[in-house]
Every structure is written in C-alpha cells, then in structure tokens.
C-alpha positions in Angstrom: 44.8 -11.0 104.4 44.7 -12.8 107.7 43.9 -16.5 107.3 42.0 -18.4 109.9 43.9 -20.9 112.0 41.4 -23.6 111.3 40.4 -24.8 107.8 36.7 -24.3 108.5 35.0 -20.9 108.2 35.6 -18.6 111.1 32.5 -17.2 112.7 32.3 -13.4 112.7 29.7 -10.8 113.5 29.5 -8.8 110.2 30.7 -8.7 106.6 30.2 -5.5 104.7 30.8 -5.4 101.0 30.7 -2.5 98.6 31.5 -1.4 95.1 34.6 0.6 96.3 36.6 0.4 99.4 39.2 3.1 100.3 41.3 1.8 103.2 43.5 5.0 103.5 46.5 2.8 104.4 48.5 3.9 101.4 48.2 6.6 98.9 45.9 6.1 95.9 44.9 2.6 97.0 41.3 2.1 95.8 39.8 -1.4 96.0 36.8 -2.7 94.1 34.5 -5.5 95.1 36.1 -5.8 98.5 34.7 -6.3 101.9 35.4 -5.7 105.6 35.0 -8.4 108.3 34.1 -7.2 111.8 34.0 -9.1 115.1 33.1 -7.2 118.2 34.6 -3.7 118.1 37.4 -4.4 115.6 38.1 -5.1 112.0 39.2 -8.8 111.5 40.0 -8.7 107.8 39.8 -6.7 104.6 39.9 -8.4 101.2 38.2 -9.4 98.0 34.6 -10.5 98.6 35.2 -13.9 96.8 38.0 -14.7 99.4 36.2 -13.4 102.5 33.1 -15.4 101.7 35.0 -18.6 101.8 37.0 -17.8 104.9 34.3 -16.4 107.2 30.8 -17.2 108.2 29.1 -13.9 109.2 26.1 -13.5 111.4 25.1 -10.5 109.3 26.0 -9.6 105.7 25.4 -6.1 104.3 26.0 -5.6 100.5 26.2 -2.0 99.4 26.3 -1.8 95.7 27.1 1.7 94.3 28.6 2.6 97.7 32.1 3.4 98.9 33.4 2.3 102.3 36.0 4.4 104.0 37.2 5.1 107.6 34.9 7.3 109.7 35.7 11.0 109.4 37.4 12.6 112.3 36.3 16.1 113.2 39.5 17.4 114.9 38.2 20.5 116.4 34.8 21.8 117.6 32.6 22.9 120.4 29.7 20.5 120.2 27.3 22.1 122.6 27.4 25.4 120.7 25.0 23.8 118.2 22.4 25.4 120.3 23.9 28.8 119.4 23.8 28.1 115.6 22.9 31.4 113.8 22.8 33.4 117.1 25.7 35.8 116.2 26.3 35.8 112.5 28.3 38.2 110.3 30.7 39.5 113.0 34.5 39.4 113.2 36.0 37.0 115.8 36.6 39.4 118.7 33.2 41.0 118.5 31.5 37.7 117.8 33.2 36.2 120.9 33.4 39.0 123.4 30.1 40.9 122.6 27.8 38.0 121.8 29.0 34.5 122.5 30.6 35.0 126.0 27.6 36.9 127.4 25.2 34.3 126.0 27.3 31.5 127.5 27.4 33.3 130.9 23.6 33.5 130.8 22.6 30.1 129.3 25.3 27.5 129.5 24.6 24.8 132.1 24.9 21.0 132.4 21.6 20.6 130.6 22.6 23.0 127.8 25.8 21.1 127.2 24.0 17.7 127.3 21.3 18.8 124.9 23.6 20.7 122.6 26.1 17.8 122.4 23.5 15.2 121.6 22.2 17.5 118.8 25.8 17.8 117.5 26.4 14.1 117.7 23.3 13.3 115.7 24.4 15.8 113.0 27.9 14.4 112.9 26.9 10.8 112.8 24.4 11.5 109.9 27.3 13.2 108.1 29.8 10.4 108.5 31.8 11.7 111.4 32.7 8.9 113.9 35.1 10.8 116.2 35.1 14.4 117.3 37.6 16.4 119.3 35.7 18.8 121.6 36.6 21.8 123.7 33.8 23.1 125.9 32.5 23.6 129.4 31.0 20.7 131.4 33.0 18.1 129.5 31.6 15.5 131.8 28.3 16.0 130.1 30.0 15.6 126.7 31.6 12.3 127.9 28.2 11.1 129.1 26.5 11.9 125.8 29.3 10.1 123.8 29.1 7.1 126.1 25.3 6.9 125.8 25.1 7.4 122.0 28.1 5.2 121.1 30.1 8.1 119.6 33.9 8.4 119.9 35.3 11.7 121.4 38.5 13.3 122.5 37.8 15.7 125.3 40.0 18.8 125.4 39.1 19.9 128.9 39.0 23.7 128.8 41.4 25.9 130.7 41.2 29.7 131.1 42.6 32.3 133.5 39.1 33.7 134.3 35.9 32.4 135.9 33.2 30.7 133.8 30.2 28.5 134.5 32.5 25.5 134.9 35.5 26.8 137.0 36.9 29.9 138.6 40.6 30.0 137.6 43.2 28.0 135.7 44.2 25.6 138.5 40.6 24.6 139.1 40.1 23.9 135.3 43.2 21.7 135.3 42.2 19.8 138.5 38.7 19.2 137.1 40.1 18.0 133.8 42.5 15.6 135.4 39.8 14.1 137.6 37.6 13.5 134.6 40.5 11.9 132.8 41.0 9.5 135.7 37.3 8.6 135.7 37.3 7.5 132.1 40.9 6.3 131.9 40.0 2.9 130.6 37.2 3.9 128.3 37.9 2.8 124.7 35.8 5.5 123.0 36.6 8.5 125.3 40.1 10.0 125.3 41.5 13.3 126.7 43.8 16.2 126.0 44.4 19.5 127.8 42.5 22.3 126.2 44.0 25.7 127.1 41.7 28.1 125.2 44.2 30.4 123.5 47.5 32.2 124.3 45.5 35.4 125.0 43.3 33.7 127.7 45.9 31.7 129.5 48.9 33.1 131.3 52.4 31.8 131.5 52.3 29.9 134.8 49.2 27.7 133.9 50.7 27.0 130.4 53.9 25.8 132.0 51.9 23.6 134.4 49.9 22.2 131.4 53.2 21.4 129.6 54.5 19.5 132.6 51.2 17.6 133.2 50.8 16.7 129.6 54.2 15.1 129.6 53.6 13.2 132.8 50.1 12.0 131.7 51.0 11.4 128.0 48.2 13.7 126.8 47.9 16.2 124.0 47.6 20.0 124.2 44.7 21.4 122.0 44.7 25.2 121.6 43.5 28.0 119.4 46.7 29.5 118.0 47.3 32.4 115.5 43.5 32.5 114.8 43.5 36.0 113.3 45.6 39.2 113.0 44.2 40.8 116.1 45.5 38.0 118.2 49.0 38.7 116.9 48.7 42.4 117.5 47.6 41.9 121.1 50.4 39.5 121.8 53.0 41.9 120.5 51.5 44.6 122.7 51.2 42.4 125.8 54.3 40.1 125.5 56.5 41.8 122.9 56.4 38.6 120.8 54.1 36.6 118.6 52.0 33.9 120.2 54.0 30.9 118.8 57.3 32.4 119.9 55.8 32.7 123.4 54.6 29.2 123.4 58.0 28.0 122.3 59.6 29.8 125.2 57.2 28.1 127.5 58.1 24.7 126.1 54.7 24.0 124.6 55.7 23.7 121.0 56.3 20.0 120.4 54.6 16.7 119.3 51.8 17.1 121.9 50.7 20.6 120.6 47.6 20.7 118.4 47.4 24.2 116.9 43.9 25.1 115.8 43.3 27.7 113.0 46.8 29.0 112.3 45.8 31.6 109.8 48.7 34.0 110.5 52.0 32.3 109.8 55.4 33.4 108.6 57.8 31.0 106.9 59.9 30.8 110.1 56.8 29.8 112.1 56.0 27.0 109.6 59.6 25.8 110.0 59.2 26.0 113.8 56.0 23.9 113.8 57.5 21.4 111.4 60.8 21.2 113.3 59.1 20.5 116.6 56.6 18.0 115.1 53.5 20.0 116.3 50.3 19.5 114.4 47.6 21.8 113.0 43.8 21.6 112.7 42.5 23.5 109.7 38.9 24.9 110.0 38.3 26.5 106.6 34.6 27.3 106.9 34.9 29.0 110.3 38.0 30.9 109.3 36.2 32.3 106.2 32.9 33.1 108.1 34.7 35.0 110.8 37.1 36.7 108.3 40.0 35.3 110.3 42.3 34.6 107.4 43.7 31.7 105.4 45.7 28.8 106.7 48.8 28.1 104.5 47.9 24.4 104.2 49.9 23.6 101.0 53.1 25.2 102.5 52.6 23.3 105.8 52.1 20.0 104.0 55.2 20.5 102.0 57.0 21.1 105.3 55.8 17.7 106.6 53.3 19.1 109.2 50.4 16.8 110.1 47.2 18.7 109.3 43.8 17.5 110.2 40.4 19.0 109.5 37.8 20.5 111.9 34.5 22.2 111.6 34.8 24.4 114.7 31.5 25.0 116.5 28.1 25.4 114.7 28.0 29.0 116.1 30.8 30.0 113.7 30.4 27.6 110.8 27.2 27.0 110.9 27.2 23.2 110.5 29.3 20.2 111.4 29.7 18.8 107.9 33.1 17.3 107.2 32.3 16.9 103.5 31.9 20.6 103.3 35.2 21.2 105.1 37.0 18.9 102.7 35.7 20.7 99.7 36.4 24.2 101.2 39.9 23.1 102.2 40.7 22.1 98.7 39.2 25.2 97.1 40.9 27.6 99.5 44.3 26.1 99.0 44.0 26.4 95.3 42.7 29.9 95.4 45.2 31.2 97.9 48.2 29.7 96.1 47.0 30.2 92.5 47.8 26.6 91.9 45.1 24.1 91.1 47.3 21.2 92.2 48.2 22.8 95.6 46.0 20.4 97.6 45.0 17.1 96.0 41.7 15.4 96.8 43.7 12.5 98.3 45.5 14.8 100.7 42.2 16.3 101.8 40.7 12.9 102.5 43.8 12.1 104.5 43.3 15.2 106.6 39.7 14.1 107.4 40.7 10.5 108.3 44.2 9.2 108.9 45.7 12.6 109.7 43.0 13.2 112.3 43.9 9.9 114.0 47.6 10.8 113.9 46.9 14.2 115.4 45.0 12.6 118.3 47.7 10.1 118.9 45.4 7.2 117.9 46.8 6.2 114.5 47.3 2.6 115.8 43.5 2.3 116.4 41.8 4.7 114.0 42.0 6.4 110.6 42.4 3.5 108.3 40.6 0.3 107.5 43.0 -2.4 108.6 42.8 -5.7 110.5 43.1 -5.1 114.2 41.9 -1.5 114.2 38.5 -0.3 115.6 35.6 -0.7 113.3 34.8 3.0 112.7 33.4 2.8 109.1 31.1 4.8 106.9 29.3 4.0 103.7 28.6 6.7 101.1 26.2 6.2 98.2 27.7 7.3 95.0 24.8 6.1 92.9 23.2 9.5 92.7 22.8 12.1 89.9 25.2 14.5 91.7 28.0 11.9 91.8 27.7 9.9 88.6 29.6 9.0 86.6 32.4 8.0 89.0 35.8 8.1 87.4 37.6 8.5 90.8 35.7 7.8 94.1 38.2 9.9 96.1 37.6 12.9 93.8 33.8 12.3 94.1 34.0 12.3 97.9 35.9 15.6 98.1 34.4 17.6 95.3 30.9 16.1 94.7 29.4 14.3 97.7 27.1 15.9 100.2 26.8 14.5 103.7 23.2 13.4 102.9 24.8 10.6 100.9 26.1 8.9 104.0 23.9 5.9 104.4 25.5 3.7 107.1 27.8 4.5 110.0 29.6 2.1 112.4 31.5 3.2 115.5 33.5 0.7 117.5 31.7 -2.0 115.6 28.3 -0.7 116.5 25.8 0.2 113.8 24.7 3.7 114.6 23.2 4.9 111.3 21.3 2.5 109.1 19.8 3.8 105.8 20.1 7.4 106.9 18.3 6.6 110.2 19.8 7.1 113.7 19.6 3.8 115.5 20.3 4.8 119.1 19.1 8.4 119.1 15.6 9.9 119.0 15.8 12.6 116.3 12.4 14.0 117.0 13.2 14.5 120.7 16.5 16.2 119.8 14.8 18.7 117.5 12.1 19.5 120.1 14.9 20.3 122.6 16.7 22.5 120.1 13.5 24.5 119.4 12.9 24.9 123.1 16.4 26.3 123.7 15.9 28.7 120.8 12.7 30.0 122.2 14.2 30.5 125.7 17.3 32.3 124.4 15.4 34.5 121.9 12.9 35.3 124.6 15.6 36.7 126.8 16.1 39.6 124.3 18.7 38.0 122.0 18.7 39.5 118.5 
C-alpha cells in the first residue's frame, strides 16, 4: 500500500469498496473487504477498507456489498459498427457470409453515419456488459474515434487496409496514409490508441504488407490481422502462394511481437512453435468461430507454448452479441471439449485472457489490465448476490461459469463513472435504440432477406 507523505488524510475523488476484489496482478489472488482509491483518471491505492478509510478522505464513497471488483474487460477484436448488421446474414459459412451478404451490404449502406450510429450502439452494449476497452477494425475509423471520445470509452483503432476499393479508400496505400494521419491526430489521446489493421492475408498483397511491417516498426504500432480463420483460407493460400498464410507472413517479416493474429483456428504444431518463438499474440473469438463453422482454436496448446492469448467477440454480425462473459464461458468449454480434458483451460486463465492478457496484447500492460496503484481506473463491479451465482465458493469460477453480463452494475473508464446501477450515464439509450430500428427498416426495405 502507498502511504501518504503527510500524516493527515489525503484527499481523493473516490473510494470503492466491495465484498471481493480481484486485482489480476498475480494468480489466484482474491481479496475480501478491500477497496480501490481513485483520483482523477488513475488508481491511487488498493488495500483493506479499514486501512484506506484512515489514510484517505474521499469526496465520494461507494460500498458494494455482495459485489466483486475487477479490471474492466478488454474486447481484443471486433467490428463495432457491424452491430447494425446483427442478424442480417445468419447461418452461413465464412466465405459465403462475407462475400455474398456482408460485403454487398457494406457497399450499399456503410457511411460515416452508419459507422457513428453502429459504434455508439456497440459501445452502449459493451459498457453495460463490463467491457471498458475494445479493439476495433472497421471503415471510417475517425467516426469510431469520435464516438469513443464522446462516450468516454477506451479503444484501439486497427485502421483497415485492403488491396481493393471500399467506401473508405481505393487501394492499400490510401488506407495506410489515412490511418497514419488519423494516428497523428490522436497521438496524445489517453483513451484512443492505434494499430495497423491489414484485413487478412488473402485481401492484402505482399508489397503493402512489407510496407506495414516497416511503418509499424518506425511508429511503434501493432499489426492486427485475421489469420488462419478457416480451412478455406489455407486452401486458397496454398493455391495462390504455394504456402500457408503464416509461412507467407513469416517470409514478409510480419511474424513478431507486433503481430496480433485473430481467430487462428487452423494451426499445426510447427505453426504454434513459430508464433511462440517470435512472440506474436493471438485473439480467440470462440462464439464467432463456432457460428461461422470456422474451426477450433488450440488455446490450451498455445498457452502451454507461452503464447499471449486474449479474447474478442468479433462483430455482432457474426456472433451475435458483444458479451465478453459469454466469450469467457465459451472459451473454457471449447478448450475442454476439444482436448477431452476438463482442466485444459482454468477459469483463472480465461479471466486473464479477458483482462491482463488483453492489455498485454495491446501493448498497454503498464496502464491497463490489473487493479494496481498508478494504472488507469478502468474498473467494473459485478453483483454476485443473485440466485444464479449463489453460493459463491470461488468468485473467479462464478465470473467465468455463472455470471451473465446483466449482473454488471457499475463501470468506470479512465476514472469516469459511465454505468451506475445498470444505467448508462453519458449515453441516451432510447435514442440509440431508435436509430438501430431506423437502420433495420432502411436496410430491410432495400430487399434484404
């Protein structure tokens, strides 16, 4: 505990206390009757309530009996604006879903307003579900940045890059140029960060990928990419390049600590060794992988190899929600089923994937992912005093296997209270829902099934 420099109580903004506190700073550390002290955007102290109350004078005290406090969840992969296409193209395999339904719909409907409205809807859903930071890859990222700035949310923007023309840019160099300009505009923003977002090996050619690798090194940015998403991708790469996608990315010098590989359902033992040996990271999207029939990610094997694995929801068009509690439960169950080992993925490891591993993957482990003095105050409170989560023998087990997102009662991002008693503080939920219905009517009226 950090002691004040003067013997009198130190004035702070907020003291939050709860029955349980899970700081995620070391394995299996679960604290009871502890609290968190916040001043401005950062955590000042974490300790027993009896000690904190003597050291600090808080302008506001929130006591949450029956609740657990933990770091805000980090959704490490998604396409937020696609919330407006939720349920639009269900029950299709990836290539048909993408090429026959989603891309044509995006060509027709995606605009700055679509992205703004869809992102705000997604942010509301994520905040109410305990997500305090999301990593996003979509068109018009400037609108995503604006929405995050206005709502108080934290985001990492993976500015999209493709070879072909879309509503946002015409070819790879223009995507890269627009992304770097946006990065420069928000360079000093504490809640908005950036990475390069080449869509996938099959949509970006060699020259742009080499340029991205060079720029990422120069600008100290990550590279966020769909990789080995399904078997079809592997087949097409073998036909077009004579090698599997990861092998090609290795030849282009992209496989390294900056690479964030999303999905990774098709891996050999050698490829797991390749990723581990080059310190690349992986984003596991269990619900989306299952819904699109893409395959299973070998999470347990990768964790054994020492690979950093985070969790993502993917977009609501292929999930169909942005609920990180669902992703935690699905990740645990899939790992057990695919390996035939009930201990293949422990509840604690899954919670790490949704918190501290997400921060590490984003390169923000010094600021996010754990509840420690000096870090940003991104905190959620979950009510465990419900029929579905009582009795509580282990709060970590309860969070992974029993909790629903509707049990998130309070959310703070950057020290700002954004959800209070299940109510959005800075967003108008009624207005968001009206916009969503309006978009559904417009898109359906255009002949969509």
